[in-house]
C-alpha positions, 0 to 999 in steps of 0.5 A: 482518483487519477493515475500518474502517467509521467514523472511530472505527475508525481509530487516534487520532493518540496511538495511532499515535504510540505505535508504530513504523510496522512495529508499525502495519503488523504490527497491520493484518496481525494484525487488531488494527488495521483495514485502510483502507476503500479496500481493500474498494472496490478489492478488495485486502488486505494479504498480508505485512509485513516490515521494509522490504517490504509485499505487497498482493494484489488482484483487479481486477473489472468495477467497476474498469474505465474506459469502454473496459472495461480496468482503470482506471489509478487501480487500478494507482496506488492499489495501487502507492501503497499497497505502496510507501508502506507499505514506507516506513511500516515504517521510520517510527520511533515518534513520527513519521508519513509521507505520500506526496510524489509517486509515478510508475507505468508500466503495462506491460500490461493486467491481465485482469479476475479476475487475482489480482496482488501489489503488492510495495513495497520500501524503497530509502532511509529517512532522518530526513525522506524515504523512497524505495521502488519497487514492482511489480505481478505476476500471482500465477499467471503471474508477469507484470510488469503495472506498476512504480512509485516513490515519495518520502514525507516522514517527520515527527517529531511527538512 
């Protein structure tokens, strides 16, 4: 997998609309489509893609801390938004796009710095105009539940 370094690296709308969301996500996994630049800054990568399910893995480091020295809630939020919305993306048909309408997270406990986690998103519903998914962040080694989330996305037919 490689990371987009400029807007020119990101697929055009025409390219995006020519494939299903699952094909798009599989392209990122295969390295034929670049991963988004935010993934470098927040230290996470796509780990697996299936129809209706996406897993990211990441490790929070010191640069992801709030002023109190713990992992910033925005890190949890971004990882959960990514896995849940991308789970919806796997259900988006060719000629359509999606975007997050809203999401909610619950942080159960702090993630110790340097702990590898999985952010797991699973589809709950995908219709013509909306997609709903749930997510969780779990430790890879300890299996502990660190956070949960839910999202609603809008699916828009453009072509």
